[in-house]
C-alpha positions in Angstrom: -70.1 -61.0 172.9 -67.2 -59.0 172.9 -64.2 -60.6 172.1 -62.0 -58.8 174.7 -62.8 -56.4 177.5 -61.1 -52.7 177.0 -60.8 -50.6 179.7 -58.5 -46.9 179.3 -58.2 -44.9 182.5 -57.2 -41.0 181.6 -55.1 -39.4 184.5 -56.3 -35.1 183.8 -53.2 -33.4 185.1 -55.6 -29.6 184.3 -59.7 -29.6 184.5 -60.7 -26.8 183.6 -57.6 -26.5 181.2 -58.2 -29.7 179.7 -61.6 -30.0 179.6 -63.0 -28.9 176.3 -60.3 -31.1 174.4 -61.1 -34.2 176.0 -64.9 -34.1 176.6 -64.6 -33.5 172.1 -62.2 -36.4 172.0 -65.5 -37.9 173.9 -67.8 -36.9 172.3 -66.7 -37.9 169.1 -66.2 -41.4 169.8 -69.5 -42.0 172.0 -70.9 -44.7 170.9 -67.0 -45.8 171.3 -67.7 -45.7 175.4 -70.2 -48.9 177.6 -69.0 -47.1 181.1 -67.9 -43.5 182.1 -66.5 -43.4 186.0 -64.9 -39.9 186.2 -62.4 -39.9 189.7 -61.4 -36.8 191.3 -59.7 -35.9 194.8 -62.7 -33.7 196.3 -62.6 -32.4 200.3 -64.2 -30.2 202.6 -61.9 -26.7 201.6 -60.9 -28.2 197.7 -61.2 -29.4 194.5 -58.7 -31.2 193.0 -57.7 -29.7 189.3 -56.3 -33.2 188.6 -58.7 -36.4 187.6 -59.0 -39.5 186.9 -61.3 -41.2 183.8 -62.3 -45.0 183.4 -63.8 -46.1 180.3 -65.3 -49.1 179.2 -65.0 -49.4 175.7 -67.6 -50.8 173.5 -67.4 -52.3 169.6 -64.7 -52.0 166.7 -61.6 -52.0 169.5 -59.8 -49.8 166.2 -61.8 -46.3 167.4 -61.3 -47.8 170.6 -57.4 -47.4 170.6 -58.1 -43.7 167.9 -59.2 -42.4 170.8 -56.7 -43.4 172.7 -53.9 -42.7 170.5 -56.2 -39.6 170.3 -56.5 -38.4 174.1 -53.2 -39.0 174.5 -51.5 -36.2 171.9 -53.8 -34.0 174.4 -50.6 -31.9 176.5 -51.1 -33.1 179.8 -53.9 -35.7 179.8 -52.3 -39.9 180.4 -54.0 -42.2 178.6 -53.0 -46.0 180.4 -54.3 -49.3 178.9 -56.1 -52.4 180.4 -56.8 -55.4 177.6 -58.3 -58.1 179.3 -59.0 -61.8 176.9 -61.8 -64.0 177.7 -61.4 -67.5 177.7 -62.8 -69.8 175.0 
């Protein structure tokens, strides 16, 4: 069992402009991503340029946080972190 549960929320302001940089980081750190969920607003008339991606991380925490730092350096991308400790 992993000692802590690490979740990242990645808010992307312009999915079309930033997608290549975000996807490149996801590919580089892909072995540390256990679950990836993408959310964005869509209806009959429009598809929002903004998006939210939730990542459940796995493995070496230092590598997981490297990914978060790399994503946060991309213009228009905001990263929020949630870390849950497991009781003994």
